[in-house]
C-alpha positions, 0 to 999 in steps of 0.5 A, spaced: 514 516 468 514 515 461 507 512 460 502 516 455 496 511 456 494 509 463 488 504 465 486 503 472 482 497 473 478 498 480 477 505 481 475 504 489 479 508 494 486 505 493 485 506 485 483 513 486 488 515 491 494 512 486 490 516 480 490 523 485 497 522 486 500 521 479 496 527 477 498 531 483 505 529 481 504 531 474 506 524 472 501 523 467 495 528 464 488 526 465 486 526 458 491 519 458 487 516 463 481 511 463 478 508 469 473 502 470 469 500 476 465 494 478 459 499 479 459 504 473 457 510 477 463 510 481 467 510 475 463 516 472 464 519 479 471 519 479 472 521 472 468 527 473 472 529 479 479 528 476 477 529 468 479 522 466 475 518 462 470 512 464 471 506 460 465 502 459 468 496 462 475 493 464 477 490 457 475 497 454 479 501 459 486 496 459 486 496 451 492 499 448 494 502 455 501 502 456 500 501 464 494 497 467 493 498 475 489 492 477 486 495 484 481 490 485 479 485 491 483 478 492 476 475 490 475 479 484 482 478 481 480 471 477 474 474 474 477 481 472 483 477 469 478 473 465 476 479 462 483 482 460 486 475 458 485 476 451 486 484 451 493 484 455 500 484 451 507 483 452 508 491 450 504 493 456 505 493 464 500 490 469 501 493 476 497 489 481 495 491 488 491 486 489 492 483 496 494 475 496 495 475 489 502 472 487 505 474 480 505 467 478 497 467 480 496 473 475 501 470 470 497 464 469 491 467 468 493 471 462 494 469 455 501 472 453 507 473 457 505 480 460 510 483 465 507 483 472 509 487 478 506 486 485 505 492 490 503 492 497 501 499 499 498 501 505 492 506 507 497 512 509 498 513 501 491 517 501 495 523 504 502 522 501 505 518 506 504 511 504 509 505 504 509 500 498 513 494 497 514 492 490 516 485 486 517 483 479 514 477 476 517 472 471 517 477 465 518 484 468 525 487 468 528 493 472 525 498 467 518 495 469 520 496 476 522 503 475 515 505 472 512 501 478 516 505 483 515 512 480 507 510 481 508 509 488 513 514 490 508 519 488 504 517 494 509 516 499 516 511 499 517 505 495 522 499 497 523 493 492 523 486 495 523 479 493 516 476 492 517 471 498 517 477 503 510 480 501 506 476 506 511 479 511 510 486 508 502 485 509 503 483 516 508 489 518 506 495 513 500 494 510 497 492 517 501 496 521 497 503 521 491 499 525 496 497 530 499 504 531 492 507 531 491 503 537 498 506 540 495 513 538 489 512 542 492 509 548 497 514 548 491 519 548 487 516 553 493 516 558 494 524 556 486 524 558 488 520 564 493 525 567 489 531 565 489 533 558 483 535 554 482 529 549 483 533 543 490 536 545 492 529 547 490 526 541 494 531 537 500 530 541 500 523 541 499 523 533 504 528 532 509 524 536 508 518 533 509 521 526 515 525 528 518 519 531 517 515 525 520 521 521 526 521 525 528 514 524 527 515 516 531 522 516 537 520 521 538 513 519 539 511 526 537 505 529 531 506 533 534 503 539 539 509 539 534 514 538 530 511 544 537 512 548 537 519 546 530 521 550 532 516 556 536 520 561 539 517 567 533 517 573 529 521 568 521 520 567 522 516 560 526 510 563 520 509 568 515 509 562 519 504 558 519 500 565 512 499 564 512 498 557 517 492 558 513 490 564 506 490 560 509 486 554 508 491 549 514 489 545 513 482 545 505 484 543 507 488 537 512 482 534 506 477 535 501 482 532 506 482 526 507 475 526 499 473 526 498 478 521 503 475 516 501 468 518 494 470 516 496 473 509 500 466 508 493 463 509 489 468 504 494 467 499 494 459 499 486 460 499 486 464 493 491 459 489 487 453 491 481 457 487 479 455 480 484 457 475 
């Protein structure tokens, strides 16, 4: 990643996660990074932990940075952009991980045509197993997307999508870990029900989910085919699948993603309807 100066605006959990991933990957040296946060003590703590520089404010952090990572909550986007409005220039790249904030929403609050890339990561990025979708704004090109991909490849996998799909990404991969934690918890409860110690049941369930996901990604096979390879005629698995279908697990998971997507769409409309 050919970036010599990086600013992270909003050094919270996600901002710190991205910082750690980039430093661990050797993408940029600590001396080239400035961070800011709503609370100065937070920025100072992150700076001390990673050897980067804590800026006095958002504008100071972003000024002259080649790449600016906007890692704030949706309700903070407008006030933070008001601070950055006259600082950011077309020579910089702004990558936003603020949920619900479209590239158009961001671009309209900047004084110049700054390249903007929108990203939607998920929480497994904290352990290097994240899934992130990115999309380009009006002024961003393939080179900008390459830089954004390099950022999120450092903490997992990255896909490029048209921005119209971002709410669906929010419903599936951003909300998805919560759905899968419930699945893991339920599988562990089932293990306890049939006599396994709790910690063993949880480990078995969690590693089974992790390994199954890896099988889909590494083999490239359709999940249905992989399911069929486990499901032998008259065996135990088909009986379990029958119970899952009878309980409506498949439909329930589909509905969960649809509802989460719809909520993401509502939040985006609420944000767009706010003051410019």
